[in-house]
ZADO-1210 file (C-alpha; in nm, 4 decimals, padded with zeros to 6 digits):
<atoms>
<atom x="-00.0041" y="00.0179" z="00.0196" code="SER" pos="1"/>
<atom x="00.0758" y="00.3468" z="-00.0474" code="LEU" pos="2"/>
<atom x="00.0950" y="00.6014" z="00.1993" code="PHE" pos="3"/>
<atom x="00.1049" y="00.9973" z="00.2241" code="LYS" pos="4"/>
<atom x="00.1877" y="01.2023" z="00.5398" code="ARG" pos="5"/>
<atom x="-00.0846" y="01.4585" z="00.6163" code="ILE" pos="6"/>
<atom x="-00.1396" y="01.6843" z="00.9151" code="LYS" pos="7"/>
<atom x="-00.4670" y="01.5531" z="00.9911" code="GLY" pos="8"/>
<atom x="-00.6435" y="01.6412" z="01.3272" code="ARG" pos="9"/>
<atom x="-00.6776" y="01.2519" z="01.3915" code="LYS" pos="10"/>
<atom x="-00.4886" y="01.0751" z="01.1169" code="LEU" pos="11"/>
<atom x="-00.1404" y="01.1008" z="01.0246" code="GLU" pos="12"/>
<atom x="-00.1192" y="00.9465" z="00.7130" code="PHE" pos="13"/>
<atom x="-00.3864" y="00.9094" z="00.4102" code="ARG" pos="14"/>
<atom x="-00.3820" y="00.5883" z="00.2074" code="LEU" pos="15"/>
<atom x="-00.3408" y="00.6844" z="-00.1677" code="ILE" pos="16"/>
<atom x="-00.3032" y="00.3416" z="-00.3203" code="GLY" pos="17"/>
<atom x="-00.3439" y="-00.0171" z="-00.3055" code="VAL" pos="18"/>
<atom x="-00.1094" y="-00.2706" z="-00.5386" code="GLU" pos="19"/>
<atom x="-00.2951" y="-00.4266" z="-00.8166" code="ASP" pos="20"/>
<atom x="-00.1617" y="-00.6505" z="-01.0748" code="HIS" pos="21"/>
<atom x="00.1805" y="-00.4833" z="-01.0417" code="GLY" pos="22"/>
<atom x="00.0870" y="-00.0994" z="-01.0196" code="PHE" pos="23"/>
<atom x="-00.1500" y="00.0958" z="-00.7396" code="TYR" pos="24"/>
<atom x="-00.5381" y="00.1375" z="-00.7513" code="ASN" pos="25"/>
<atom x="-00.5386" y="00.5466" z="-00.6527" code="ILE" pos="26"/>
<atom x="-00.7804" y="00.4663" z="-00.3783" code="VAL" pos="27"/>
<atom x="-00.7709" y="00.8432" z="-00.2537" code="ASP" pos="28"/>
<atom x="-01.0860" y="01.0392" z="-00.3901" code="THR" pos="29"/>
<atom x="-00.8724" y="01.4032" z="-00.2866" code="ILE" pos="30"/>
<atom x="-00.6095" y="01.2396" z="-00.5339" code="THR" pos="31"/>
<atom x="-00.9143" y="01.1154" z="-00.8180" code="GLN" pos="32"/>
<atom x="-01.0821" y="01.4683" z="-00.8107" code="ASN" pos="33"/>
<atom x="-00.7116" y="01.6270" z="-00.8409" code="LYS" pos="34"/>
<atom x="-00.6299" y="01.4912" z="-01.1849" code="ILE" pos="35"/>
<atom x="-01.0049" y="01.4897" z="-01.2955" code="PHE" pos="36"/>
<atom x="-00.9191" y="01.8899" z="-01.2309" code="GLU" pos="37"/>
<atom x="-00.6201" y="01.8878" z="-01.4071" code="ARG" pos="38"/>
<atom x="-00.7684" y="01.6922" z="-01.7331" code="LEU" pos="39"/>
<atom x="-01.0320" y="01.9690" z="-01.7148" code="ILE" pos="40"/>
<atom x="-00.7892" y="02.2228" z="-01.7068" code="GLU" pos="41"/>
<atom x="-00.5709" y="02.0697" z="-02.0131" code="LYS" pos="42"/>
<atom x="-00.8863" y="02.0168" z="-02.1940" code="ARG" pos="43"/>
<atom x="-00.7944" y="01.6127" z="-02.2449" code="ARG" pos="44"/>
<atom x="-01.1585" y="01.5152" z="-02.1604" code="ILE" pos="45"/>
<atom x="-01.3269" y="01.6026" z="-02.5650" code="ASN" pos="46"/>
<atom x="-01.7014" y="01.6349" z="-02.4210" code="LYS" pos="47"/>
<atom x="-01.5964" y="01.9081" z="-02.1542" code="LEU" pos="48"/>
<atom x="-01.2812" y="02.0304" z="-02.3726" code="SER" pos="49"/>
<atom x="-01.4280" y="02.3810" z="-02.3625" code="GLY" pos="50"/>
<atom x="-01.5228" y="02.3846" z="-01.9912" code="CYS" pos="51"/>
<atom x="-01.3397" y="02.5668" z="-01.6993" code="ILE" pos="52"/>
<atom x="-01.4169" y="02.4776" z="-01.3289" code="ILE" pos="53"/>
<atom x="-01.6636" y="02.7353" z="-01.2193" code="LEU" pos="54"/>
<atom x="-01.7187" y="02.6198" z="-00.8333" code="LYS" pos="55"/>
<atom x="-01.5516" y="02.3086" z="-00.5857" code="ARG" pos="56"/>
<atom x="-01.8545" y="02.1512" z="-00.3818" code="ASN" pos="57"/>
<atom x="-02.1600" y="02.3680" z="-00.5146" code="PRO" pos="58"/>
<atom x="-02.4689" y="02.3165" z="-00.3060" code="ARG" pos="59"/>
<atom x="-02.8149" y="02.1943" z="-00.4707" code="ALA" pos="60"/>
<atom x="-03.0727" y="02.1804" z="-00.2089" code="GLY" pos="61"/>
<atom x="-02.9493" y="02.0292" z="00.0935" code="SER" pos="62"/>
<atom x="-02.7122" y="01.8194" z="-00.1425" code="GLU" pos="63"/>
<atom x="-02.3498" y="01.8976" z="-00.1831" code="VAL" pos="64"/>
<atom x="-02.1699" y="01.7939" z="-00.5102" code="PHE" pos="65"/>
<atom x="-01.8011" y="01.8117" z="-00.6916" code="ASP" pos="66"/>
<atom x="-01.8545" y="02.0873" z="-00.9286" code="TYR" pos="67"/>
<atom x="-01.9835" y="02.3387" z="-01.1374" code="ILE" pos="68"/>
<atom x="-01.8297" y="02.3581" z="-01.4427" code="LEU" pos="69"/>
<atom x="-01.9041" y="02.6915" z="-01.7330" code="GLY" pos="70"/>
<atom x="-01.9095" y="02.5219" z="-02.0886" code="CYS" pos="71"/>
<atom x="-01.9318" y="02.8066" z="-02.2631" code="GLY" pos="72"/>
<atom x="-02.3238" y="02.9734" z="-02.2022" code="ASN" pos="73"/>
<atom x="-02.3930" y="02.6399" z="-02.0148" code="GLU" pos="74"/>
<atom x="-02.3148" y="02.5492" z="-01.6996" code="GLU" pos="75"/>
<atom x="-02.2798" y="02.1557" z="-01.5808" code="ILE" pos="76"/>
<atom x="-02.3787" y="02.0324" z="-01.2115" code="LEU" pos="77"/>
<atom x="-02.0576" y="01.7198" z="-01.1719" code="VAL" pos="78"/>
<atom x="-02.0596" y="01.4657" z="-00.9046" code="GLU" pos="79"/>
<atom x="-01.7271" y="01.2317" z="-00.9466" code="THR" pos="80"/>
<atom x="-01.7532" y="00.8846" z="-00.7966" code="LYS" pos="81"/>
<atom x="-01.4744" y="00.6287" z="-00.6932" code="SER" pos="82"/>
<atom x="-01.4909" y="00.3456" z="-00.8844" code="ALA" pos="83"/>
<atom x="-01.2287" y="00.1361" z="-00.7222" code="VAL" pos="84"/>
<atom x="-01.4068" y="-00.2475" z="-00.7426" code="LEU" pos="85"/>
<atom x="-01.2752" y="-00.4617" z="-00.9764" code="ARG" pos="86"/>
<atom x="-01.4854" y="-00.7840" z="-01.1426" code="SER" pos="87"/>
<atom x="-01.2611" y="-00.9287" z="-01.3990" code="ASN" pos="88"/>
<atom x="-01.2210" y="-00.6131" z="-01.6585" code="GLU" pos="89"/>
<atom x="-01.4867" y="-00.3982" z="-01.5178" code="ALA" pos="90"/>
<atom x="-01.4559" y="-00.1400" z="-01.2812" code="ALA" pos="91"/>
<atom x="-01.7650" y="-00.1141" z="-01.0599" code="MET" pos="92"/>
<atom x="-01.9334" y="00.1015" z="-00.8112" code="TYR" pos="93"/>
<atom x="-02.0411" y="00.1296" z="-00.5184" code="PRO" pos="94"/>
<atom x="-01.8362" y="-00.1048" z="-00.3423" code="ASP" pos="95"/>
<atom x="-02.0712" y="-00.0686" z="-00.0307" code="CYS" pos="96"/>
<atom x="-02.4286" y="00.0793" z="00.0576" code="PRO" pos="97"/>
<atom x="-02.4267" y="00.4804" z="00.0330" code="SER" pos="98"/>
<atom x="-02.6829" y="00.6466" z="00.1547" code="LEU" pos="99"/>
<atom x="-02.5653" y="00.9848" z="-00.0006" code="ARG" pos="100"/>
<atom x="-02.4632" y="00.8275" z="-00.2822" code="GLY" pos="101"/>
<atom x="-02.8216" y="00.7760" z="-00.3213" code="ARG" pos="102"/>
<atom x="-02.9345" y="01.1221" z="-00.2256" code="ARG" pos="103"/>
<atom x="-02.6603" y="01.2801" z="-00.4674" code="GLN" pos="104"/>
<atom x="-02.8192" y="01.0509" z="-00.7873" code="VAL" pos="105"/>
<atom x="-03.1758" y="01.1297" z="-00.7019" code="SER" pos="106"/>
<atom x="-03.1027" y="01.5062" z="-00.6881" code="LYS" pos="107"/>
<atom x="-02.8997" y="01.4963" z="-01.0107" code="LEU" pos="108"/>
<atom x="-03.2009" y="01.2907" z="-01.1839" code="ILE" pos="109"/>
<atom x="-03.4507" y="01.5551" z="-01.0342" code="GLU" pos="110"/>
<atom x="-03.2476" y="01.8486" z="-01.1268" code="LEU" pos="111"/>
<atom x="-03.2325" y="01.6900" z="-01.4893" code="THR" pos="112"/>
<atom x="-03.6098" y="01.7060" z="-01.5170" code="LYS" pos="113"/>
<atom x="-03.6050" y="02.0535" z="-01.4181" code="GLU" pos="114"/>
<atom x="-03.3602" y="02.1249" z="-01.6983" code="GLY" pos="115"/>
<atom x="-03.0086" y="02.1373" z="-01.5673" code="VAL" pos="116"/>
<atom x="-02.7510" y="02.0037" z="-01.7371" code="ARG" pos="117"/>
<atom x="-02.5829" y="01.7223" z="-01.4932" code="THR" pos="118"/>
<atom x="-02.3253" y="01.4881" z="-01.5380" code="LEU" pos="119"/>
<atom x="-02.2223" y="01.2039" z="-01.2943" code="LEU" pos="120"/>
<atom x="-01.8262" y="01.0985" z="-01.3432" code="VAL" pos="121"/>
<atom x="-01.7053" y="00.7341" z="-01.2062" code="PHE" pos="122"/>
<atom x="-01.3340" y="00.7482" z="-01.1545" code="ILE" pos="123"/>
<atom x="-01.1870" y="00.4172" z="-01.2331" code="SER" pos="124"/>
<atom x="-00.8416" y="00.4156" z="-01.0370" code="ALA" pos="125"/>
<atom x="-00.7774" y="00.0896" z="-01.1361" code="LEU" pos="126"/>
<atom x="-00.5238" y="-00.0473" z="-01.3728" code="PRO" pos="127"/>
<atom x="-00.6393" y="-00.2203" z="-01.7153" code="HIS" pos="128"/>
<atom x="-01.0232" y="-00.1879" z="-01.7134" code="VAL" pos="129"/>
<atom x="-01.2200" y="-00.2259" z="-02.0089" code="LYS" pos="130"/>
<atom x="-01.5692" y="-00.0814" z="-01.8986" code="CYS" pos="131"/>
<atom x="-01.7486" y="00.0746" z="-01.6356" code="PHE" pos="132"/>
<atom x="-02.0883" y="-00.0441" z="-01.4845" code="LYS" pos="133"/>
<atom x="-02.2869" y="-00.0201" z="-01.1332" code="PRO" pos="134"/>
<atom x="-02.2357" y="-00.3082" z="-00.8759" code="TYR" pos="135"/>
<atom x="-02.5482" y="-00.4380" z="-00.7472" code="TYR" pos="136"/>
<atom x="-02.4326" y="-00.6303" z="-00.4812" code="ASP" pos="137"/>
<atom x="-02.2822" y="-00.2874" z="-00.3322" code="GLY" pos="138"/>
<atom x="-02.5776" y="-00.0936" z="-00.2927" code="ASP" pos="139"/>
<atom x="-02.8821" y="-00.2684" z="-00.4665" code="PRO" pos="140"/>
<atom x="-03.0782" y="00.1044" z="-00.4433" code="ILE" pos="141"/>
<atom x="-02.8263" y="00.2987" z="-00.5503" code="LEU" pos="142"/>
<atom x="-02.7555" y="00.0707" z="-00.8625" code="TYR" pos="143"/>
<atom x="-03.1364" y="00.1227" z="-00.9782" code="GLU" pos="144"/>
<atom x="-03.1104" y="00.4835" z="-00.9348" code="LEU" pos="145"/>
<atom x="-02.8058" y="00.5140" z="-01.1203" code="ILE" pos="146"/>
<atom x="-02.9927" y="00.3016" z="-01.4011" code="GLY" pos="147"/>
<atom x="-03.2705" y="00.5439" z="-01.3592" code="LYS" pos="148"/>
<atom x="-02.9916" y="00.8642" z="-01.3921" code="ALA" pos="149"/>
<atom x="-02.8986" y="00.6972" z="-01.7200" code="TYR" pos="150"/>
<atom x="-03.2450" y="00.6643" z="-01.8200" code="LEU" pos="151"/>
<atom x="-03.3490" y="01.0123" z="-01.7184" code="ASN" pos="152"/>
<atom x="-03.0529" y="01.1895" z="-01.9100" code="GLY" pos="153"/>
<atom x="-02.8229" y="01.2340" z="-01.6548" code="VAL" pos="154"/>
<atom x="-02.4965" y="01.2319" z="-01.8820" code="ASP" pos="155"/>
<atom x="-02.2823" y="00.9402" z="-01.7144" code="ILE" pos="156"/>
<atom x="-01.9493" y="00.8989" z="-01.8373" code="MET" pos="157"/>
<atom x="-01.6426" y="00.7114" z="-01.6802" code="ALA" pos="158"/>
<atom x="-01.2455" y="00.7597" z="-01.7286" code="LEU" pos="159"/>
<atom x="-00.9843" y="00.5058" z="-01.5677" code="SER" pos="160"/>
<atom x="-00.6287" y="00.6036" z="-01.4671" code="MET" pos="161"/>
<atom x="-00.3867" y="00.4289" z="-01.2093" code="TYR" pos="162"/>
<atom x="-00.0191" y="00.4657" z="-01.0617" code="MET" pos="163"/>
<atom x="00.2942" y="00.2870" z="-01.1304" code="ASP" pos="164"/>
<atom x="00.5047" y="00.1654" z="-00.8529" code="LEU" pos="165"/>
<atom x="00.7017" y="00.4924" z="-00.9003" code="ASN" pos="166"/>
<atom x="00.4411" y="00.7010" z="-00.8570" code="GLY" pos="167"/>
<atom x="00.3527" y="00.7991" z="-01.1898" code="TYR" pos="168"/>
<atom x="-00.0106" y="00.8352" z="-01.2781" code="ILE" pos="169"/>
<atom x="-00.1309" y="00.7368" z="-01.6316" code="TYR" pos="170"/>
<atom x="-00.4941" y="00.7835" z="-01.7882" code="ILE" pos="171"/>
<atom x="-00.5608" y="00.4720" z="-01.8999" code="ASP" pos="172"/>
<atom x="-00.8382" y="00.5328" z="-02.1035" code="ASP" pos="173"/>
<atom x="-01.0278" y="00.9267" z="-02.0861" code="ILE" pos="174"/>
<atom x="-01.3303" y="00.8003" z="-02.2309" code="CYS" pos="175"/>
<atom x="-01.4112" y="00.4729" z="-02.0841" code="LEU" pos="176"/>
<atom x="-01.7167" y="00.2743" z="-02.2079" code="PRO" pos="177"/>
<atom x="-02.0156" y="00.1539" z="-01.9703" code="LEU" pos="178"/>
<atom x="-02.0008" y="-00.1873" z="-01.9874" code="CYS" pos="179"/>
<atom x="-02.2565" y="-00.3643" z="-02.2323" code="LYS" pos="180"/>
<atom x="-02.4373" y="-00.5998" z="-02.0109" code="ASP" pos="181"/>
<atom x="-02.5081" y="-00.3315" z="-01.7570" code="TRP" pos="182"/>
<atom x="-02.6189" y="-00.1057" z="-02.1042" code="ILE" pos="183"/>
<atom x="-02.8326" y="-00.4076" z="-02.2060" code="ASP" pos="184"/>
<atom x="-03.0151" y="-00.4538" z="-01.8947" code="ASN" pos="185"/>
<atom x="-03.0995" y="-00.1123" z="-01.8189" code="ILE" pos="186"/>
<atom x="-03.4616" y="-00.0789" z="-01.9802" code="SER" pos="187"/>
<atom x="-03.5565" y="-00.3766" z="-01.6953" code="SER" pos="188"/>
<atom x="-03.4685" y="-00.1095" z="-01.3901" code="ILE" pos="189"/>
</atoms>
């Protein structure tokens, strides 16, 4: 495992990565979001290439999200989720029940129906995955909500990254596809 010394009130170290197949899974969400921000700033994500970060941790009702992006004359409310569970070549989220995740995805659906542009980004911080899909056994309710979000127009994307044993970070797939088996089953949700 890879740790970083921090000056926390309760903790001295932050877990950054866990070894996996000769590389590190980046399990620290702060590191994941810093990389996502850098990709936005460097215009590396095609669908967001004209966007800038307008605000971090914006509130929508009682929920806090990760970003508001400004994309020309349009704003996008963005929530990132850490997908560090692997099944074969698929990255998955969630790995456990998440009441906060449920509330956030529900709010994204509500806002999308009201005409707000929303984006749910799954950051797969695992080496060499081929696609992303929600994990039913992690939280069946959240699994269904993510499907409903997709069907109701919440923009969903995934990207993958990992760290080598020397600490270098690699963007494996800037546009990681959603797993076909999940897409094919979505209509039954």
